[in-house]
C-alpha positions in Angstrom: 125.7 88.4 115.3 126.6 92.0 114.9 128.9 93.5 112.3 132.5 94.4 113.1 133.5 98.1 112.8 135.3 97.2 109.6 132.2 95.6 108.1 130.0 98.6 109.1 132.5 101.0 107.5 132.6 98.9 104.3 128.8 98.7 104.2 128.4 102.5 104.7 131.0 103.2 102.0 129.4 100.8 99.5 125.8 101.8 100.1 126.0 105.4 101.3 123.9 104.8 104.4 124.0 103.0 107.7 122.9 99.4 108.3 120.2 100.6 110.7 118.8 102.7 107.9 118.6 99.6 105.7 116.8 97.7 108.4 114.3 100.5 108.8 113.7 100.5 105.0 113.0 96.8 104.9 110.7 96.9 108.0 108.8 99.8 106.4 108.5 97.9 103.1 107.2 94.8 104.8 104.7 96.8 106.9 103.5 98.7 103.8 103.0 95.5 101.8 101.2 93.8 104.7 98.9 96.8 105.1 98.1 96.8 101.4 97.4 93.1 101.5 95.0 93.6 104.5 93.2 96.4 102.7 92.9 94.2 99.5 91.5 91.3 101.5 89.0 93.5 103.4 87.9 95.3 100.2 87.5 92.0 98.3 85.5 90.6 101.2 83.3 93.6 101.4 82.6 93.5 97.7 81.7 89.8 98.0 79.4 90.6 100.9 77.8 93.5 99.1 77.0 91.5 96.0 75.7 88.6 98.1 78.4 86.1 97.1 79.7 86.0 100.7 77.8 85.8 103.9 78.3 88.3 106.7 79.7 85.6 109.0 82.3 84.6 106.4 83.2 88.2 105.8 83.5 88.9 109.6 85.6 85.8 110.1 87.9 86.9 107.3 88.1 90.4 108.6 88.9 89.1 112.1 91.7 86.8 110.8 93.3 89.6 108.7 93.2 92.1 111.5 94.7 89.5 113.9 97.5 88.7 111.5 98.1 92.5 111.1 98.4 92.9 114.9 100.7 89.9 115.3 102.9 91.3 112.5 103.1 94.7 114.1 103.8 93.2 117.5 106.9 91.3 116.0 108.0 94.3 114.0 107.8 96.8 116.8 109.2 94.6 119.5 
């Protein structure tokens, strides 16, 4: 459901920016947090593999799942 012109005008007056800018901000925030989470998972997995606490297969599986989740998230965000 889209906003009526009166609602858009009220939003712009109250916030100081357009609703589309707000959507872009939230999408950028979600993308950034997801990328940081992926980097943390990969870094933690690498540290576990480097110290011998995690097998290479477990690390590779974890990396593949994280990268697949990242690609799916980007597909939904960019579509």
